[in-house]
ZAMAR-927599 format. One record per residue: x, y, z of N, C-alpha, C in turn; residue in one letter. Coordinates in steps of 0.02 Angstrom, whole numbers, padded with zeros to 5 digits, always signed. Example, Ala and Ser with C-alpha at 12.3 -4.5 7.8 and 13.67 -1.06 7.14 Angstrom:
<atoms>
+00660-00284+00390+00615-00225+00390+00660-00165+00390A/+00642-00112+00354+00684-00053+00357+00645+00002+00394S/
</atoms>
This chain:
<atoms>
-07544-01209+00081-07525-01220+00018-07490-01153+00001M/-07538-01082+00046-07515-01011+00058-07442-01013+00085E/-07436-01053+00135-07361-01049+00176-07313-01100+00103Y/-07316-01131+00092-07264-01147+00028-07265-01119-00032I/-07311-01090-00043-07307-01011-00089-07256-00962-00092Q/-07272-00955+00002-07225-00889+00010-07164-00933+00031N/-07148-00989+00063-07079-01014+00056-07046-01019-00012E/-07092-01029-00056-07055-01041-00132-07038-00965-00139H/-07079-00928-00149-07059-00862-00146-06989-00821-00132D/-06984-00834-00068-06915-00818-00013-06868-00859-00050K/-06878-00939-00053-06813-00954-00082-06793-00936-00157A/-06841-00918-00210-06824-00885-00268-06800-00821-00251L/-06797-00787-00210-06772-00723-00178-06710-00742-00170F/-06692-00778-00137-06626-00807-00094-06591-00822-00156E/-06634-00852-00195-06574-00904-00250-06563-00830-00314L/-06610-00791-00329-06592-00734-00370-06526-00708-00335E/-06516-00685-00258-06476-00638-00223-06405-00681-00232K/-06403-00744-00238-06349-00805-00211-06327-00810-00315Q/-06365-00794-00354-06335-00792-00428-06311-00741-00439K/-06331-00665-00402-06307-00598-00430-06252-00612-00403Q/-06231-00631-00337-06183-00620-00304-06115-00643-00341S/-06152-00717-00369-06078-00763-00407-06097-00727-00464L/-06114-00682-00499-06109-00663-00570-06050-00609-00556K/-06058-00571-00501-05995-00517-00484-05939-00544-00476K/-05948-00605-00440-05879-00639-00416-05836-00662-00492R/-05891-00698-00523-05876-00713-00584-05822-00669-00634L/-05865-00598-00630-05841-00552-00663-05773-00549-00619S/-05771-00541-00556-05703-00511-00523-05631-00552-00532S/-05657-00628-00537-05624-00703-00548-05595-00678-00643V/-05630-00657-00675-05614-00648-00746-05570-00599-00755E/-05576-00530-00700-05533-00483-00720-05471-00497-00681K/-05462-00526-00642-05392-00562-00606-05372-00610-00668L/-05395-00644-00669-05345-00700-00747-05328-00663-00795D/-05361-00605-00812-05345-00539-00871-05265-00509-00843L/-05278-00493-00773-05214-00457-00746-05149-00516-00750L/-05170-00578-00732-05140-00631-00714-05098-00641-00787I/-05143-00671-00867-05131-00643-00921-05060-00611-00937N/-05112-00537-00914-05065-00492-00954-04991-00496-00908A/-04983-00491-00833-04934-00496-00808-04883-00534-00825L/-04898-00614-00834-04871-00678-00868-04822-00645-00937T/-04871-00626-00976-04831-00600-01042-04771-00538-01056H/-04801-00497-00981-04750-00443-00979-04684-00477-00949K/-04689-00536-00917-04624-00576-00888-04599-00602-00939I/-04621-00638-00990-04615-00672-01039-04571-00617-01093F/-04586-00553-01097-04576-00515-01137-04500-00488-01115E/-04512-00489-01029-04436-00437-01025-04405-00490-01027I/-04407-00558-01010-04358-00597-01015-04320-00604-01055Q/-04357-00594-01139-04348-00607-01196-04293-00554-01205Y/-04307-00477-01196-04268-00405-01188-04205-00435-01162Q/-04206-00451-01079-04148-00457-01065-04088-00526-01079Y/-04131-00587-01128-04079-00601-01146-04056-00581-01214Q/-04093-00548-01263-04067-00503-01301-03998-00446-01282K/-04032-00427-01227-03974-00383-01219-03904-00405-01203Q/-03924-00480-01144-03851-00523-01111-03805-00536-01187I/-03850-00556-01244-03822-00571-01307-03761-00534-01342K/-03811-00469-01333-03779-00430-01380-03698-00409-01335E/-03716-00389-01263-03644-00368-01230-03602-00440-01224L/-03640-00504-01226-03597-00548-01233-03515-00549-01297G/-03562-00517-01356-03533-00517-01425-03479-00452-01424L/-03507-00404-01354-03477-00349-01382-03403-00372-01332K/-03416-00403-01258-03370-00433-01246-03314-00478-01279R/-03330-00525-01326-03310-00552-01359-03266-00523-01424E/-03290-00465-01458-03259-00408-01502-03206-00385-01457E/-03199-00344-01382-03175-00321-01393-03108-00340-01364T/-03111-00409-01332-03056-00464-01331-03001-00468-01392L/-03017-00485-01435-03001-00501-01519-03001-00442-01553N/-02993-00377-01504-02980-00317-01524-02920-00279-01564K/-02888-00274-01600-02827-00247-01604-02816-00182-01612E/-02745-00155-01591-02742-00089-01589-02753-00041-01536G/-02753-00077-01492-02761-00039-01429-02734-00068-01373I/-02706-00048-01317-02654-00058-01255-02695-00124-01242S/-02669-00147-01166-02688-00204-01142-02744-00153-01079K/-02705-00112-01050-02721-00075-01014-02794-00049-01003L/-02799-00019-01090-02860+00013-01109-02920-00061-01141E/-02898-00107-01154-02940-00179-01170-02953-00190-01103K/-02933-00198-01045-02948-00209-00966-02994-00178-00958E/-02991-00104-00976-03044-00066-00940-03094-00069-00965K/-03104-00053-01043-03165-00089-01104-03191-00142-01076L/-03163-00199-01059-03183-00261-01027-03221-00268-00964I/-03196-00218-00931-03218-00220-00850-03271-00186-00863D/-03270-00108-00893-03331-00071-00923-03406-00133-00928D/-03372-00178-00967-03427-00217-01008-03469-00252-00947I/-03418-00313-00906-03421-00324-00870-03481-00315-00792D/-03468-00251-00806-03503-00213-00741-03585-00203-00775K/-03587-00179-00835-03666-00176-00867-03703-00233-00887A/-03643-00290-00865-03689-00371-00876-03711-00367-00804I/-03661-00354-00732-03697-00348-00689-03749-00327-00670K/-03751-00259-00687-03778-00214-00661-03866-00242-00711N/-03865-00248-00763-03914-00273-00792-03936-00346-00768L/-03893-00403-00758-03917-00431-00696-03962-00450-00636E/-03931-00381-00601-03971-00357-00539-04031-00324-00526N/-04048-00271-00602-04121-00253-00614-04150-00298-00630V/-04142-00345-00700-04168-00394-00717-04202-00437-00657H/-04168-00455-00616-04185-00505-00536-04248-00445-00490K/-04225-00400-00502-04259-00373-00457-04351-00356-00475D/-04334-00337-00544-04400-00331-00586-04437-00402-00594E/-04418-00446-00617-04444-00518-00632-04483-00542-00569I/-04426-00528-00510-04449-00549-00433-04525-00512-00421T/-04511-00442-00422-04579-00378-00426-04631-00405-00453G/-04627-00422-00543-04671-00452-00578-04711-00520-00531L/-04667-00564-00521-04672-00619-00511-04707-00642-00445E/-04702-00592-00419-04736-00592-00345-04822-00553-00339N/-04815-00512-00381-04877-00487-00401-04934-00513-00434Q/-04889-00573-00479-04937-00611-00504-04951-00676-00459R/-04920-00692-00404-04915-00743-00367-04981-00726-00310S/-04966-00663-00295-05041-00615-00270-05103-00631-00290S/-05095-00606-00345-05160-00615-00386-05169-00689-00412L/-05139-00725-00424-05170-00809-00406-05189-00825-00360Q/-05167-00798-00296-05176-00819-00230-05269-00797-00218T/-05264-00725-00234-05356-00688-00226-05384-00721-00280Q/-05372-00763-00339-05401-00781-00384-05430-00866-00352C/-05370-00912-00322-05397-00959-00298-05440-00968-00221A/-05426-00904-00200-05484-00878-00144-05557-00864-00160T/-05556-00829-00201-05620-00823-00237-05649-00880-00264K/-05618-00918-00296-05670-00966-00337-05679-01048-00299T/-05630-01042-00246-05650-01100-00187-05717-01047-00141Q/-05707-00974-00138-05775-00952-00120-05837-00992-00162H/-05836-00966-00221-05878-00962-00292-05902-01039-00274M/-05856-01080-00247-05889-01182-00251-05932-01168-00195D/-05919-01140-00156-05959-01152-00080-06009-01124-00105V/-06021-01068-00132-06097-01035-00162-06121-01062-00197M/-06094-01104-00242-06114-01160-00303-06161-01191-00268M/-06124-01240-00236-06144-01308-00187-06201-01274-00155D/-06220-01223-00122-06247-01199-00086-06334-01180-00111S/-06304-01151-00206-06352-01139-00236-06413-01205-00239L/-06360-01263-00280-06380-01305-00304-06426-01351-00249K/-06402-01363-00205-06426-01393-00147-06478-01324-00123E/-06496-01277-00123-06563-01224-00130-06613-01245-00175Q/-06602-01248-00245-06640-01294-00306-06655-01352-00269H/-06630-01394-00256-06643-01456-00266-06696-01451-00180R/-06694-01419-00143-06745-01432-00088-06800-01395-00103M/-06793-01351-00143-06853-01312-00152-06907-01369-00220I/-06864-01374-00247-06917-01446-00301-06936-01489-00269L/-06909-01518-00207-06923-01579-00179-06983-01564-00131K/-06991-01490-00106-07037-01472-00062-07110-01461-00093E/-07082-01444-00177-07144-01438-00219-07185-01498-00245L/-07121-01546-00255-07168-01610-00275-07210-01631-00225E/-07167-01654-00147-07196-01685-00094-07284-01630-00087E/-07293-01575-00102-07331-01534-00088-07378-01549-00153S/-07374-01601-00203-07426-01612-00226-07488-01670-00222K/-07462-01700-00149-07500-01753-00140-07553-01735-00122T/-07580-01694-00075-07631-01669-00039-07664-01615-00095N/-07648-01612-00158-07670-01527-00209-07717-01546-00237A/-07759-01491-00235-07811-01495-00285-07808-01466-00332T/-07854-01479-00393-07812-01471-00475-07789-01403-00471P/-07793-01333-00462-07803-01260-00449-07722-01274-00423S/-07717-01306-00367-07646-01288-00322-07603-01332-00355Q/-07634-01383-00392-07573-01419-00428-07537-01402-00483L/-07605-01354-00525-07576-01309-00587-07527-01271-00574K/-07531-01239-00501-07499-01169-00484-07436-01201-00469E/-07413-01264-00436-07356-01304-00419-07327-01328-00471I/-07346-01354-00533-07309-01372-00584-07287-01323-00630N/-07318-01259-00615-07292-01174-00665-07228-01178-00611R/-07233-01181-00548-07167-01159-00510-07126-01202-00518R/-07131-01270-00515-07084-01308-00543-07044-01295-00596I/-07086-01276-00662-07084-01262-00738-07017-01212-00730A/-07042-01165-00687-07011-01096-00687-06950-01105-00640E/-06929-01155-00612-06870-01167-00567-06822-01214-00625L/-06851-01255-00664-06840-01303-00722-06784-01242-00753H/-06824-01185-00783-06808-01150-00819-06745-01096-00794K/-06759-01078-00739-06680-01033-00699-06640-01096-00705L/-06651-01149-00669-06585-01192-00675-06551-01205-00738F/-06591-01206-00790-06553-01212-00886-06527-01139-00891Q/-06564-01102-00877-06530-01041-00892-06458-01031-00859K/-06477-01011-00797-06402-00996-00759-06373-01047-00714D/-06404-01072-00666-06361-01128-00643-06339-01191-00668I/-06363-01216-00740-06327-01264-00755-06270-01236-00807K/-06271-01175-00823-06203-01134-00849-06171-01109-00797I/-06182-01110-00734-06115-01091-00671-06101-01141-00669F/-06141-01220-00658-06094-01281-00656-06055-01310-00696H/-06073-01284-00765-06011-01310-00803-05950-01253-00802Q/-05956-01197-00804-05910-01164-00770-05862-01173-00711L/-05897-01196-00671-05857-01220-00598-05815-01295-00623Q/-05867-01333-00660-05818-01393-00682-05758-01380-00724S/-05730-01312-00748-05688-01297-00783-05625-01245-00757E/-05656-01260-00672-05599-01191-00654-05654-01125-00671G/-05701-01109-00660-05725-01058-00689-05686-01017-00737W/-05666-01046-00784-05623-01021-00836-05686-01043-00908K/-05681-00979-00947-05695-00984-01017-05635-01030-01068N/-05674-01023-01098-05626-01076-01172-05550-01037-01180K/-05570-00972-01186-05520-00933-01205-05454-00931-01139E/-05498-00931-01080-05452-00918-01034-05402-00986-01015E/-05455-01051-01040-05417-01123-01022-05349-01131-01079K/-05369-01089-01124-05319-01104-01175-05241-01057-01160M/-05252-01002-01131-05208-00954-01106-05174-01005-01033F/-05213-01037-01008-05181-01055-00965-05156-01130-00978E/-05179-01147-01006-05123-01221-01052-05087-01199-01079L/-05069-01137-01130-05022-01113-01153-04941-01112-01105L/-04977-01068-01051-04912-01044-00991-04886-01105-00958Q/-04943-01167-00955-04926-01221-00917-04849-01261-00966S/-04889-01234-01027-04809-01264-01083-04760-01220-01090R/-04754-01162-01040-04701-01096-01048-04689-01065-01111G/-04759-01047-01128-04754-01012-01195-04821-00956-01191I/-04826-00903-01205-04879-00862-01221-04869-00836-01292C/-04929-00811-01330-04958-00796-01386-04920-00714-01376V/-04903-00680-01457-04899-00616-01452-04915-00581-01518T/-04939-00515-01501-04980-00473-01562-04953-00497-01634Q/-04900-00516-01636-04873-00533-01704-04869-00606-01738S/-04943-00636-01674-04916-00700-01699-04866-00758-01698N/-04824-00752-01661-04764-00772-01614-04745-00797-01562K/-04730-00827-01527-04741-00857-01471-04671-00821-01410F/-04676-00812-01345-04638-00813-01303-04605-00870-01275L/-04564-00881-01253-04572-00937-01205-04539-00915-01136T/-04544-00946-01082-04527-00924-01019-04438-00911-00999S/-04419-00950-01064-04325-00938-01052-04327-00886-01073S/-04345-00838-01125-04332-00798-01169-04321-00803-01230G/-04370-00851-01258-04333-00846-01334-04404-00841-01375S/-04404-00820-01441-04458-00819-01491-04460-00910-01510H/-04522-00900-01548-04562-00963-01581-04599-00952-01646L/-04587-00970-01679-04668-00945-01738-04696-01002-01733T/-04770-00991-01763-04802-01053-01746-04790-01124-01761R/-04765-01135-01839-04728-01189-01868-04677-01230-01814S/-04638-01164-01769-04581-01208-01715-04619-01228-01677E/-04680-01188-01618-04739-01203-01587-04744-01275-01596A/-04776-01298-01657-04825-01326-01690-04755-01402-01694S/-04707-01389-01711-04676-01454-01709-04624-01464-01628R/-04641-01420-01578-04605-01441-01526-04670-01483-01475L/-04740-01481-01522-04796-01496-01478-04830-01460-01445G/-04806-01409-01438-04828-01345-01398-04905-01335-01402L/-04924-01324-01473-05000-01303-01471-05066-01378-01503L/-05020-01416-01459-05089-01479-01471-05151-01453-01433E/-05201-01464-01460-05262-01427-01431-05290-01372-01419G/-05258-01322-01472-05255-01263-01459-05278-01214-01521I/-05325-01191-01523-05345-01144-01584-05303-01071-01572N/-05256-01084-01613-05215-01023-01608-05250-00951-01618V/-05302-00951-01693-05319-00903-01734-05355-00879-01694D/-05394-00912-01631-05440-00881-01594-05397-00858-01519L/-05344-00884-01514-05315-00838-01457-05264-00774-01488L/-05236-00755-01535-05224-00689-01570-05282-00639-01555S/-05351-00662-01577-05390-00623-01573-05419-00622-01501D/-05407-00651-01457-05441-00630-01396-05371-00602-01354V/-05293-00601-01378-05267-00567-01367-05242-00491-01358F/-05277-00476-01427-05283-00406-01434-05341-00367-01399D/-05397-00425-01363-05451-00379-01340-05410-00385-01268E/-05393-00430-01224-05365-00420-01173-05306-00367-01146Q/-05275-00365-01200-05229-00312-01202-05251-00246-01203Q/-05289-00222-01229-05322-00171-01221-05386-00155-01159E/-05411-00212-01139-05433-00210-01080-05386-00210-01010E/-05331-00231-01029-05275-00231-00989-05253-00162-00946Y/-05257-00109-00995-05226-00046-00985-05289-00012-00937C/-05336-00020-00955-05405+00004-00908-05410-00041-00844S/-05376-00095-00852-05392-00138-00784-05317-00123-00724E/-05265-00116-00771-05212-00100-00723-05223-00038-00688S/-05247+00011-00738-05252+00089-00699-05301+00079-00647Q/-05370+00019-00656-05418+00030-00603-05364-00016-00528L/-05331-00048-00536-05289-00079-00477-05271-00046-00458S/-05216+00012-00496-05167+00046-00469-05202+00086-00429S/-05250+00122-00444-05310+00157-00407-05321+00140-00352D/-05358+00081-00368-05374+00045-00291-05327+00037-00246L/-05269+00016-00274-05208-00008-00223-05192+00039-00181T/-05181+00104-00215-05141+00179-00209-05232+00198-00135I/-05293+00182-00153-05360+00209-00122-05345+00156-00046L/-05332+00086-00045-05328+00033-00003-05277+00058+00070D/-05206+00108+00006-05152+00103+00073-05163+00192+00114K/-05226+00207+00088-05240+00290+00129-05276+00263+00194M/-05235+00298+00237-05275+00317+00323-05312+00353+00329D/-05345+00362+00379-05368+00436+00413-05333+00494+00400T/-05241+00447+00439-05207+00519+00424-05206+00547+00358D/-05192+00513+00313-05187+00543+00253-05238+00579+00227D/-05323+00560+00240-05367+00586+00230-05362+00660+00267V/-05347+00665+00321-05339+00721+00363-05279+00750+00336L/-05229+00749+00301-05166+00774+00294-05179+00811+00205Y/-05234+00776+00188-05276+00793+00116-05333+00859+00136L/-05336+00846+00168-05424+00881+00187-05375+00977+00214K/-05310+00966+00259-05301+01009+00293-05249+01041+00222T/-05223+01030+00168-05181+01057+00134-05223+01087+00065I/-05287+01047+00047-05319+01057-00005-05379+01092-00010F/-05401+01079+00066-05491+01086+00063-05500+01165+00055A/-05483+01218+00075-05474+01274+00058-05468+01311-00019K/-05387+01293-00037-05381+01298-00101-05432+01274-00160P/-05467+01207-00159-05499+01168-00211-05568+01199-00197L/-05597+01209-00134-05647+01239-00116-05666+01294-00155T/-05611+01352-00143-05611+01427-00203-05598+01401-00270L/-05561+01376-00265-05553+01355-00353-05614+01316-00384A/-05637+01277-00366-05705+01230-00406-05749+01283-00382L/-05785+01330-00339-05812+01378-00350-05816+01432-00409A/-05729+01447-00404-05730+01492-00483-05747+01479-00542E/-05728+01413-00546-05733+01361-00610-05808+01352-00626I/-05842+01337-00561-05925+01319-00569-05953+01408-00605T/-05907+01465-00564-05957+01522-00590-05938+01545-00671A/-05864+01538-00674-05852+01561-00754-05857+01498-00809K/-05866+01436-00779-05858+01386-00834-05807+01395-00897Q/-05740+01378-00879-05703+01382-00930-05696+01339-00993P/-05688+01347-01040-05667+01321-01071-05616+01236-01063R/-05549+01233-01040-05540+01202-01012-05518+01193-00934D/-05568+01160-00913-05582+01178-00835-05518+01161-00801P/-05490+01084-00815-05412+01067-00804-05367+01116-00790I/-05347+01134-00835-05314+01177-00866-05308+01233-00822H/-05379+01277-00817-05378+01351-00776-05375+01312-00705Y/-05399+01249-00683-05395+01225-00607-05303+01239-00599L/-05271+01203-00642-05178+01190-00641-05161+01276-00619G/-05186+01306-00670-05173+01401-00672-05192+01409-00617H/-05254+01410-00583-05283+01426-00517-05221+01425-00470W/-05222+01356-00448-05182+01329-00400-05115+01367-00410L/-05097+01362-00467-05000+01397-00466-05002+01465-00450F/-05056+01505-00470-05075+01563-00463-05097+01588-00381K/-05126+01532-00345-05142+01538-00267-05085+01521-00219Y/-05063+01482-00268-04983+01466-00207-04926+01501-00226R/-04925+01559-00285-04885+01589-00293-04919+01660-00252Y/-04955+01654-00237-04990+01725-00198-04966+01704-00112N/-04984+01649-00100-04982+01616-00034-04903+01633-00024Q/-04855+01623-00062-04805+01645-00043-04761+01712-00046E/-04781+01748-00085-04793+01814-00106-04807+01841-00020M/-04875+01841+00001-04898+01837+00069-04859+01829+00123S/-04814+01770+00112-04782+01748+00187-04727+01790+00171V/-04681+01800+00107-04632+01846+00112-04619+01912+00116K/-04697+01943+00121-04709+02011+00146-04717+02013+00218R/-04760+01969+00243-04771+01973+00308-04705+01957+00354K/-04664+01919+00329-04622+01919+00349-04550+01977+00341H/-04547+02016+00305-04521+02067+00278-04561+02162+00341E/-04620+02124+00332-04634+02181+00378-04617+02167+00459I/-04626+02097+00480-04601+02076+00544-04533+02115+00551Q/-04474+02101+00500-04406+02103+00506-04407+02208+00509E/-04460+02222+00486-04457+02290+00474-04489+02313+00555L/-04520+02272+00594-04559+02285+00633-04476+02278+00697I/-04459+02214+00694-04403+02203+00744-04340+02255+00726D/-04325+02292+00674-04268+02323+00687-04306+02402+00713E/-04359+02425+00688-04372+02483+00723-04383+02465+00805R/-04388+02400+00837-04412+02402+00903-04332+02399+00934E/-04281+02378+00905-04202+02389+00902-04174+02445+00924R/-04214+02480+00863-04183+02537+00854-04229+02599+00914L/-04280+02593+00926-04295+02603+00991-04271+02589+01058E/-04250+02522+01064-04209+02501+01140-04137+02539+01104K/-04129+02543+01076-04056+02559+01082-04054+02644+01094E/-04110+02675+01068-04112+02726+01082-04137+02765+01157K/-04164+02723+01172-04183+02725+01249-04139+02717+01309L/-04088+02650+01293-04023+02650+01328-03964+02701+01310V/-03992+02744+01263-03919+02781+01253-03957+02856+01294Y/-04006+02848+01282-04036+02923+01330-04021+02923+01387N/-04053+02854+01414-04044+02841+01491-03954+02847+01524T/-03920+02834+01480-03859+02848+01492-03839+02898+01492K/-03869+02953+01434-03862+03021+01441-03865+03051+01494L/-03925+03051+01531-03953+03080+01555-03916+03059+01637Y/-03897+03003+01638-03853+02960+01718-03786+03000+01707C/
</atoms>
């Protein structure tokens, strides 16, 4: 019985570890979904602005073609300028959209990889849970009344754990590890639309649709739009901090040993001196003080280099004159 209890305690410990690991991965997947949704919205918004600008330039071109009172040469020049602007806009738009779509594709790949790992972890978690229950049930055969009571307590504890966490994870797994709001965003995007803060809808082709237009086209079937509007506002706020964090992490990932060594070589001395002075004086605005201190440090460095250069020039000039004087005296005595 003691052996079973020890094994049961170990198994519970492992279950808890896997559960916490699963929660961390779930949080990571939620953040990736957030970034993917925000990027999709940005792509749709850029597409909308692009179509709007193209339409304006097209109208401007049409007006110029029909314009009277200007020479043929001048009209051709204006048309050429507009055509160049359209071509430039197309190229810029293509590059921008390609970059964002590549970013989104990379995030989607990361998300898919993480969810696959979560599926494996979840299957392992359920199997461990099943095996512990099986062992405990089998141990009832030769158990005394007091042991039976302890075994039943442990079985109840496992059932409670299953109801509390594992069942919720299982439900999320069946939904592709997405909650209701994420599923709604995914469904909208699969239909080529996303919701805006003004309660309108952007299409992937760059058009705006009102709620009634989207409903009439059957794009909102099975979707709670009111809930989506609230969630979108929250996600936009979270995206700002998440995208900044993502950017910071990307920059840190790209730094190698040589980069760190370079930073230490350049900043170690001035930053150490500056931070020591800031700690001693504790100014009201430490960041402003640091910037001012580093500027002054740089200025003094430049002045020091300049003075050394001037002193060296004076020494060189003095040596040159002494050599000339020596040569002159040598010739004179010869």
